[in-house]
C-alpha positions, 0 to 999 in steps of 0.5 A: 500500500505504500508508495515509492517502496516506503511505509506511508499510508496512501493519500487517496485513502483520506477524505481530506487529503490536503489536511492530511498532507499538510499535517502528517506528510512524511518528508521521505515517502510523501505519504501519510505517516505510518508508525510515526517517529520524531527526532528529539532535537528538531522535532521533525516526524517521519515513518519508522521504515523511512527514517531507518533507511536514512540512518543507514545511508546518511545520518542527517535529518531530511528536513533540516540537515542536522546530524542525528542518530538512532538514539535521538529518534523516538516513537510519536504515540500522540501522532499515531493516535491522532492519525488513526482518528482521521476519516478515510474511505475504503478504496476497494471498488464498489465499497462505500464504507467510511470511517477512521483509519484505525477501524480500516486497518483493524477491521474493515480491511480484512472483512470488506465484501468487495475485496476480490482477491489479494495481490498474489491472486491466490485468495478470494472472498466468499460473498455468499458466506458473508451475506449469510453471516450478516443475516445471522448477525442481524437476527442476533441484533434483533434478539438483543434489542428485544432483550434490551427492551425487556430489561429496560422495562424491568429496570424501570419497574424496579426503579419505581418500586425503589422510589416508593420505598425510599419515599415512604422511608423518608416520610417515616424519618421526617416524622421521627425527626419532627417528633424529636425536634418538638421534644427537644424544643420543649426541653430547651424551653424548660431549661431556658425558663429555669435559667431565666428564673435563676438569672432573675433571682441573681439580678435581684440579689446583685441589685440589693448588693449594689444598692447597699454598696451605693448607699454606703458609698453615698454616705462616705461621699456625703461625709467627705463632702461635709468635711470638705465644706467645713474646711472651706468654711473655716478657710473662708472665715479666716480669709474674711477675718483677714480682709476685715482686719485689712479694711479696718486698718488705716489705708496707707498713703499712695507712697506707703503702698509702694515697697521701699525697695521699689520707690527709688526705681519708680517714677512718682506716677507709677506707684501702683503695680502693673500686676499682682500675682497670688500663688495659693497652696505655696507651702505644699508646692514648695515641699513637692518640688524640693522632695522630687528635685523638680523646678516646680514651675508655675505661671500666672495668667496673661496680662497687658502692661500699660504700653500694650505688651502682653506678658505673664510671670513664671516662678521656678519654686526650686532652682535646684535642678539647674544648680542653684539649690535652695533658691526660688527664681522669678521671670518675665515672659513676653507673649504674642498678641494682636497689638504687637504691630503697633509696639516698639521692639525689642521690649526695653522697659525697666521692670521690678519683681517684688515678693511681698512681706505680708506683715500687718504693719506696713512700716515693718515690712521687708519686701524682696525685690529685683529690678531688671533693664533689658538691653538687647536680650533675645527673650524680649524680641517681638514674638514670631508666628508659630514660634515656641514661647520663649523662656523669659528673663529674670532672677534665678536667685530671687529668694532663698527657701530659708528666707521664705520661711521667715517673717510673713512672706508665706501667710496662710500658705499663700505668697504675693508677687508684684511686678512694676513696669516703667511707663 
């Protein structure tokens, strides 16, 4: 069946000869591949018998001419499977059989009724026997079809019966599950009711305990509040007593209200302080700062000088952390305000800090004072937008702690610091 003395399948067998030639043509015999093999390095495909002859004479690939060897050639099972699936015609004259190449080679080629004789003119085909055999096969097929129909009927009846049984079983199981579900719901409901009762009793008991605790807490709070009120009333009464004494005392003259230490630095028309700062609970704050070795810094409320400068005072109760143990420092800090554009900068006004001796007799008072005159200090330049507030300038050894505990610089745990600013 091969052409040119090789092993390929003849193209005339195939229904779509062009497709067979383009996809599966052997480059050696120019027929469709039979027992296809593939060269490992280049991937070209040939008939097994065709490539065997090439390997013996000229071991090069007929398509790309690379050197090849028998070890590089392997069977292409995938190509063989696809070629056997190609549609072909029986080439025996008068036969109209069509099918895949695999069926032709395996069955039809050997049983075709129109095969007259073989190539050597020895064997002939007995058509009569084949017709008789076909009739017998037809009868067998009919019998098998009838049996198949009967089996289908029996199977259908059995399936219907099985379906009924399964449906009945399913309904019985549904009833059992429904009854069990209802019983479980009852049990859960009973348990839930019991739990609710227990929780209600526990809630009542907790409420009683909380009410009792709340009443006790309220009693303690009320008692503490009453004690606090007593202390406030006593302090208020003491302050009222002091104020009454000050009111009843003869008011000193304008010059007497200014500390002696300040008079020599102030012009006659500036005898009243620019700002008076009352620092309450000073004794406690001093004790805390010294025990913790902390500066204990506190600041006054902002105020304006007569010129329009916004400022505040700051006190370091304990200058110990900065190397000045046993001293209190006082400082003047300038603050930014909407008046700054109209003022003269830098701030150059002389200012005086005064720690008031709270003796009842004005003549016996010994105030502590310190006067400073700014001279190009950076701390007194105009405050800038979004600039961190400057520390300020003042006296870090303004007053000794030992001095504060003498005379009346601390009275009723309170001190007074005044600042006088030149006009």
